[in-house]
C-alpha positions in Angstrom: -54.4 -1.6 -14.3 -56.6 0.0 -11.7 -56.4 -1.0 -8.0 -59.8 -1.9 -6.6 -59.8 1.1 -4.3 -63.6 1.1 -3.7 -63.4 -2.4 -2.3 -60.3 -1.6 -0.2 -62.0 1.5 1.2 -65.1 -0.4 2.2 -62.8 -2.9 4.0 -60.9 -0.2 5.7 -64.0 1.7 6.8 -65.3 -1.4 8.4 -62.0 -1.7 10.2 -61.4 -5.2 8.8 -58.0 -6.5 7.6 -57.2 -5.2 4.1 -57.7 -8.0 1.5 -59.5 -8.4 -1.7 -62.2 -10.9 -2.3 -61.7 -13.2 -5.3 -64.7 -11.9 -7.3 -63.0 -8.5 -7.5 -59.3 -9.3 -8.0 -57.3 -12.4 -7.2 -53.8 -10.8 -7.6 -51.8 -10.1 -4.4 -52.5 -6.7 -2.9 -48.9 -5.5 -3.3 -49.1 -6.1 -7.0 -52.3 -4.1 -7.2 -50.6 -1.3 -5.3 -47.7 -1.5 -7.8 -50.2 -1.2 -10.6 -51.6 2.0 -9.0 -48.1 3.4 -8.7 -47.5 2.7 -12.4 -50.9 4.3 -13.3 -49.7 7.4 -11.5 -46.4 7.5 -13.4 -48.2 7.0 -16.8 -50.7 9.8 -16.0 -47.8 12.0 -14.8 -49.5 12.4 -11.4 -46.0 11.2 -10.4 -43.8 13.1 -12.9 -40.3 12.2 -14.0 -37.8 13.2 -11.3 -40.5 13.9 -8.7 -39.8 12.9 -5.1 -42.7 10.9 -3.8 -44.0 10.4 -0.3 -42.2 7.9 1.9 -43.5 4.4 2.3 -45.1 5.0 5.8 -47.1 8.0 4.5 -48.4 6.1 1.5 -49.3 3.1 3.7 -51.3 5.5 6.0 -53.0 7.2 3.1 -54.0 3.9 1.5 -55.0 2.3 4.8 -52.8 -0.8 4.2 -49.7 -2.3 5.8 -46.2 -0.8 5.4 -44.9 -4.2 4.3 -47.4 -4.2 1.3 -46.2 -0.8 0.2 -42.6 -1.8 0.5 -43.2 -4.8 -1.7 -44.8 -2.6 -4.3 -41.9 -0.1 -4.1 -39.5 -3.1 -4.5 -41.2 -4.1 -7.8 -40.9 -0.7 -9.3 -37.3 -0.2 -8.1 -36.2 -3.5 -9.5 -37.6 -2.5 -12.9 -35.9 0.9 -12.7 -39.2 2.8 -12.6 -38.4 4.3 -9.2 -35.0 5.3 -7.9 -34.0 5.4 -4.2 -31.4 8.0 -3.2 -29.7 8.2 0.1 -30.8 11.3 1.9 -33.3 12.3 -0.9 -35.8 9.5 -0.7 -37.5 7.9 -3.6 -37.9 9.7 -7.0 -39.6 8.7 -10.3 -37.2 7.7 -13.0 -36.7 10.2 -15.8 -37.9 8.2 -18.9 -37.2 11.0 -21.2 -33.5 11.1 -20.4 -31.0 9.6 -22.8 -30.0 6.7 -20.5 -33.6 5.6 -20.1 -34.5 6.1 -23.8 -31.7 3.7 -24.8 -32.1 1.1 -22.1 -33.6 -1.5 -24.6 -30.8 -1.1 -27.1 -28.0 -3.6 -27.5 -26.2 -1.3 -30.0 -23.1 0.5 -28.7 -20.8 3.2 -30.0 -17.0 3.0 -29.8 -17.0 4.5 -26.3 -19.3 1.7 -25.0 -22.4 3.9 -24.8 -25.8 2.4 -25.7 -27.2 4.0 -28.8 -30.9 4.3 -29.6 -30.4 7.1 -32.2 -32.4 10.0 -33.3 -35.9 8.7 -34.1 -38.4 9.6 -36.8 -41.8 8.0 -37.3 -43.8 7.7 -40.6 -46.5 5.7 -42.3 -48.8 5.5 -39.2 -51.8 3.3 -39.8 -54.4 1.9 -37.5 -55.3 -1.7 -38.6 -55.2 -5.3 -37.6 -51.9 -7.1 -37.1 -50.8 -10.0 -39.4 -51.1 -13.4 -37.7 -47.5 -13.6 -36.4 -47.6 -10.1 -34.9 -51.0 -10.7 -33.4 -49.9 -13.9 -31.7 -46.7 -12.2 -30.4 -48.7 -9.3 -28.9 -51.4 -11.6 -27.5 -54.3 -10.0 -29.5 -56.8 -11.5 -31.9 -57.2 -10.7 -35.5 -59.9 -8.0 -34.9 -58.0 -6.0 -32.3 -56.8 -2.7 -33.5 -53.0 -2.3 -33.6 -51.0 0.8 -34.6 -48.5 0.1 -37.3 -45.8 2.4 -38.4 -42.2 2.8 -39.6 -39.5 4.0 -37.3 -36.1 5.2 -38.6 -33.0 5.6 -36.4 -30.0 7.8 -37.2 -26.7 8.2 -35.4 -24.4 11.2 -36.1 -26.5 11.8 -39.2 -26.3 8.3 -40.6 -29.3 6.0 -40.9 -28.5 2.7 -39.1 -31.9 1.1 -38.5 -35.3 0.9 -40.0 -38.1 -0.7 -38.0 -41.6 -2.0 -38.7 -43.5 -1.5 -35.5 -46.7 -3.0 -34.2 -48.0 -1.2 -31.1 -50.9 -2.3 -28.8 -53.5 0.4 -28.4 -56.8 0.8 -26.6 -60.2 0.7 -28.2 -60.3 4.5 -28.1 -57.8 4.6 -30.9 -60.6 3.9 -33.3 -62.0 7.4 -32.7 -58.6 9.2 -32.9 -57.6 11.6 -35.7 -54.6 10.8 -37.8 -52.7 13.5 -35.9 -53.5 11.9 -32.6 -52.5 8.5 -33.9 -49.2 9.9 -35.0 -48.8 11.3 -31.5 -49.4 7.9 -30.0 -46.8 6.3 -32.3 -44.3 8.9 -31.2 -45.1 8.5 -27.5 -45.2 4.7 -27.9 -46.3 2.7 -24.9 -45.4 5.6 -22.5 -48.9 7.0 -22.8 -50.6 3.8 -21.7 -48.2 1.6 -19.7 -44.6 1.3 -18.7 -42.2 -1.1 -20.4 -39.6 -2.7 -18.2 -37.9 -5.4 -20.3 -37.4 -6.8 -23.8 -36.8 -10.1 -25.6 -34.7 -9.9 -28.7 -33.6 -12.2 -31.5 -30.8 -11.2 -33.8 -30.0 -12.8 -37.1 -27.8 -11.8 -40.1 -29.5 -11.7 -43.4 -28.6 -10.6 -47.0 -29.5 -7.0 -47.7 -32.7 -6.6 -49.6 -33.2 -4.0 -52.4 -34.9 -1.7 -49.8 -32.0 -2.2 -47.4 -29.5 -1.2 -50.1 -31.5 2.0 -50.8 -31.9 2.9 -47.2 -28.3 2.2 -46.1 -26.6 3.0 -49.4 -25.1 -0.5 -49.7 -23.8 -2.2 -52.8 -22.8 -5.8 -53.8 -23.4 -8.8 -51.5 -24.0 -6.8 -48.3 -25.6 -8.2 -45.2 -27.7 -6.5 -42.5 -28.7 -7.4 -38.9 -32.4 -8.3 -38.4 -33.6 -7.6 -34.9 -37.0 -8.9 -33.7 -37.7 -7.2 -30.4 -40.6 -7.6 -28.0 -41.1 -4.8 -25.4 -43.1 -5.8 -22.4 -44.5 -4.4 -19.1 -43.5 -5.6 -15.7 -46.4 -8.0 -15.8 -44.9 -9.5 -19.0 -47.7 -8.0 -21.1 -46.3 -7.5 -24.7 -46.7 -3.8 -25.6 -44.8 -3.5 -28.8 -43.2 -5.7 -31.5 -40.3 -4.2 -33.5 -38.8 -5.8 -36.6 -35.7 -4.0 -37.4 -33.2 -4.0 -40.2 -29.8 -2.6 -39.1 -26.5 -1.7 -40.8 -24.0 -1.0 -38.0 -21.2 0.4 -40.2 -17.8 1.0 -38.8 -18.8 3.0 -35.7 -21.4 0.8 -34.0 -21.4 -2.7 -32.6 -24.1 -5.1 -31.4 -23.6 -6.8 -28.1 -26.1 -8.6 -25.7 -24.2 -7.8 -22.5 
């Protein structure tokens, strides 16, 4: 996710038009600039809520055209990673705010608010994903994947358990258990930025584990949610397989 700045700088220093040769990177320059912006957000060089330089200033500092910078800004704005405010300029979205935390949820309370719940993480293990999860995440059977359980509560009631498979870098192999648990809690925010999801919902009979978790009896049913969280380049970052009991105070809706 790094823009080929060394190549760009050599081109600019020679006073030639800014473009990248195919051996280095064949993606359009504005997409590479968008990648650099995302890298700055991930690293907190651009912190949540921070106002950033205007497009003309960034174009001058990079030595590229204003139109290229505007296209990159448009990508991040369309994915709600940047926010444009009249009279205030452009600011980085606050990903820790409640609205952003729940943006991938299709579960709503009675007031119509999206609900992501209070989250706890357990059973964090670094291993290899089973075949279906590996295929979904686009990794091979030898690639390390962080696996853990996530539990979500709303107003003190557990309403969802999730089995999670999270893509991680090769450096995860050298991390301590505490560090891995930190990655599981931070999710993809420490390595990339998610912008959209794909979700499949099906109703299934409650298993014995579901009945214990949600305190169900008899022939109860639960909602199974398979959710794939992806980056703006459509790179799968996380696979969630959730078991959900909505109760009388939550509803599931796709719009």
